[in-house]
N, C-alpha and C positions, 0 to 999 in steps of 0.2 A: 585599474586590477578590486573589484568589492570586495571585503574579507567573504571567508565561507565555511561557515556550522558546517561542518557533518558531527553526527548522534545513532553512535552505535550503537542496533537495540542487541544486545545477546541472551543468551535463553539457554545453557546447553550446549553452547554450537563448537566449542574447544577445537575439534575434526576441519572444523569451519580458521580459524583466525588464524593461524599462520597466514593460509593465505591472500584471504580476508586485508588482509593490515598490512604485512607487503606491495601489494597494486596499491596500496591507500598511499604509502608513504615515496613510494613511485612518481605520483604523481608531476606533474610538472606545472601542475598553479603550486604560484606562492603559497599566500593566505590565507592556509588552515588554520582554522581554532578545530584539535576534536576531546570528541569527545566519547567516550569510551560505560556507558550505558547496562550493568551487569541485572537479571531476576532475579535472585538466587539460584544461580546453577549449583550442581554438583554433580557437575563435569570433569570440574578442573579447572573451567573457565575464567576463572577471579585471580589463579597464580597467573594463570597467561596472561591477563592482560592486566595485575600491577606487572609484572617482568615486564614490560610492550611501556607503561605509564613510564618507567622509574628506570631505561635507559635512554644517555647522557644522550646521541645520536637521536633518538625521536623525541627530547627534548627539543634541541639544536632546528630539530628539522618544523617541531607543527607551532604558529604562531602563541601567544600571549601566553598565558597560564595552562598552556597544555603540553599534552594528552594530558585530561583531567579521567580520571576513572571516579561510575558515582557506583555505587555498589547497596543495594535493594537487597532487602532478612528476606525476604521473597521473592513468585513473580506476581507483579503488581499489573502486569498486562501491556503489550504491547504501545498501546494509547497513551496511557500517563505515563508511560515512562521518556515515550518521547513527549510529551510535553513537557517534562521536566529536564530534557535535559534545552527547547527550545528558550525557558526562559531562563534556565539557565547560562545560555551563550550569546555570542553580542554581534554575529559576522549580519553583515545586512541578505544572506542566502544562507537557510538550510540546507540540510542533504541530508535526507536518512539514511543510514544504511545497514543492510544485513549484512551475518556475518558467512554467506554462505553468498556473497555476493563476491566477484572481481574483475576490478576496474582494468579499463584497459587504458598503457601513461597519460592518455590526453584530453576524460572522460570528463574530468572538471571540468578546465576549461572546453570540452565542448559544449556542454551543457547551461553554464554560467552562460554564455554570452545569448543568447535569446530574451532575461531577459532584460540586457541594459531595451529591450523594447517598450513601449509604448503601451500599458494594459496586461503586457504579458508577464502570471501571477505562477506558473512553474512550471514545468519543461520536465517533459521526457526520451529519455535516451533508447538506441536500442539492445536492448538486454537481448542477450544469446544464451543460449541454455551449454551444460558443460561438453564440452569437457578447450576450458580457454582458449583462444588462439585457434581452434578447429575451423579443417573449409569444412565443413559442413552442416555446423551447427544450426538448432534450430532457433527459430523469432519464439522466446518463451514472456516477451509483450512489448512491444512499441505501444502500448497508453490502454487506458480503460477505455471499454466500447459499453453501453445501456441501450439496453435495446424496448425494445415496447408493453410487453412485459414484462419489464421490470428486475428481469435479470441484466447479470453479467459479465465478462469474461476481456479476462489480456488480448488486447487487439496481435494479428497478426500468429496465437497462441502454436503454436507448430508448423509451419509456414518456412522454405527457406530461407533463410537470412540470407545469404552474399544477392539473389538477385532481386530478395523483395520489400518493398517502405526502404528509398531511396532518396527521397528526397523528402523538404520537412513541410513541417503542414500542420492545421488545429485540431485536435484531439476535445473529448470531452474532457481527459485526465489523467493524468499518471500511479503505475505501479509504485508504490512510497517505498519498494525493496531497496531501490533508488533513485531519486528523483533530484528535481530542486528547486526551492518554496519562494517565494521572495519572503520577505521578514511581512514588508506591509501588505502587502497578498496578507499572514495569515492574522494579521493583528486587523483588519479590517473583518477578517469573515470570524474572529472566535465567538465566539459563543458562552458567557457565564468566562470565561477566562481560558474557554478549552482549545486549546489548535484544535485536534483532533476530541474527539468525543470522547472520552473516554469508558460514560457505558458499555457500551461495544468494543469494552477488552481488544481486543483484537484483533485482525478483518472486517473489509471495507470499511473500516474509520476513513482508511484514504479515498474508496468514491464517494462518499458521504463528505469531505472536503472540499470534492471535483467539482460534486453540485450545490454546492454553501456556495462554492468561486465563480460558479457559470450564473447563481444566482444577483450575482453582484459583479458580475460583464466582466471580471478578466476571465485572459483565454489560458490556455496548454497546448504548448507548441510541443509539438517533435523533432529532436532531433535528430536526425540519422546518426553523424558521427562523431555524439556520444554511448559507445562503445561499450559495453557493460556483460561477465557473461553469472549470470544463476542456476541455482544447482538444483535449487525445485525443476519437479518438472516432466515430463516421461510421457509415454503411453496412459497407461494405469492407476488407480488413485494408491497411494500410500496418506489418508488420511485419519484424524482420527479422531473419537473422541469432537475432545478439544475445540475442533476443530472444525463439525462437524455442528455443535452450539447452534457456535458463531457466526458460523454464519447462513443461517437460516434465521438467530435472528439481529444479528444486524440488520436482513433487507429488508426485514420488516421496519425497524427507529429510522431506519435511511427515508422510508417511500411515507409517515406519519409528520417525518420535520421539513420535509422539498420538494413533495411528487407537488401536482395540483388537484383537488379531486378531478374537475372540470376534465383533464383527459387521464383519470381515472376511472372511471366509467364510459372510455368513451371506449378505451380499450380492453373493459371487464372481462370479456366473453376468452379474451387468451386465456389474460391474467388471473380465468378462477383454469385451466382445463391446464396454466404452469404449474396452480396451486396445485389444483390438482395429481399429477405425471412428478413432480418434486415432494411432492405430501408420498406418494408410496414406491418412489424410489430409497427414500431415507427408511417408512418404515422395511423395505427388505434388506439399505444398507445399514441402517446402524436408528431403529426405531427409538433410543434415547433421546437422540440430539431434538425432538420433534417436542421432547418434555422443554424446548428450551421456548415456547412462549408462554408458559405461565409466565418467563421471567419476560419478557413482553409486552403484558398487560399488567403487572407490578411497573412497567414503565414507565408509559402511557403517562400518565399526567407531569411525570418530570420531558418525556417528551414533544409534547404538550406544550409542555409553554416555551420553549427550545422555538420548537414550531412559531412561534406568534413572534420573537426577536425577526425568527430569517423573516419569514416572509411580511414582518411589517417594515424589513430592510429593502429588499427586491425591485432589483431596478431591471430586469430583466424579465420582459410577461409569458407565461405558462409555455401559450404558443412557440417562444422560441426556441425555446429547454426543450421541445419538443422535439419539436425538429430538427436537435442534437439526438437521439434515439430513434435507431434501428430497425428494419422486421426482421424476422425470428424465425428462424429454422428451426425446425422442430423435430424434424425426420431427424436430421445430425443428433438433438441432442437427443430423444428419447435412442438410441443406439447408443451413443458414451455413457449417459446414469443408467441406462436402463440390463441396456446387451453388454457393458463392456464396464465395469463394476468398481475395475482395479481390488486393490485388499486391504483392507480396513488393519489397521497396528497391532501387533494385539496386545491387550493388557490397558489399553487405551480407555473401557469399565468403568477403571481404577479415578480418570483425570479427573471425572466430576463426584468424586466419589465426598 
């Protein structure tokens, strides 16, 4: 049984913590080392996490000197906090966890099993939308999908969970809300000592890791028996400026580091159409997010430095990566992003002030 290190990253998620931590306590997998990392929460989360850490029954349940609580003074970002946890942990398998996730009792047993197979570096389970255990849960994510225009999405999002994605398969990568990564893979693809690129802060950092892993020949397996429930979702958007800002910025950073110039040029017409549509959607919904391009320009030199290291170590040809990318449905995307914009959360303009 491989020792597993679960790293829960929390930022103002107190309303979700109890259900998440209880589901973790009830896992049928024994060797779980638990790190609780709080990014400067102000909603009472630190007190709830401290109480959980000090509870004797939790200390008996989890392995080693854990649960272990790490309190950051501010929100340092998901990527830096996750790197913090990986460096402090000892498990052969790393399982990042968002507080708005509830795990079935066999989740960790199921998601760890495929890592025994040669060449498998990461595993995605079947993330369904709330409520946990519902009969008609829609899919939240069954892995990552990247398109030839370099947009990405969670595979299966919104499809019926009970009747779809029933077989194990190879996918491009995994959503970092609840995944399993081999430490060997993480060590192999790290750049400048960073497993998850800290310039990303949050969002797309898992996609960036997926791409680097594929370049090194690591496979990601979708395991349908690893069931979890993710409270994110719904038909509309509840996004803040922070989310839109980093989503827009990080897609460019991922492309700069990992992509092939040859295949970027081959797909340039679709990419340019996408840029025009995406920029237009943001101008309507959240114009300040476009200012993230200033940060992209600032980060280009460091991204090019990382690119040189990544490309020097790649073992998979660019054409093979390109074959992993899917054609894109512009009609569905336009309907979702322009005609059904959803809700921007009130007060979001203060996040990047």
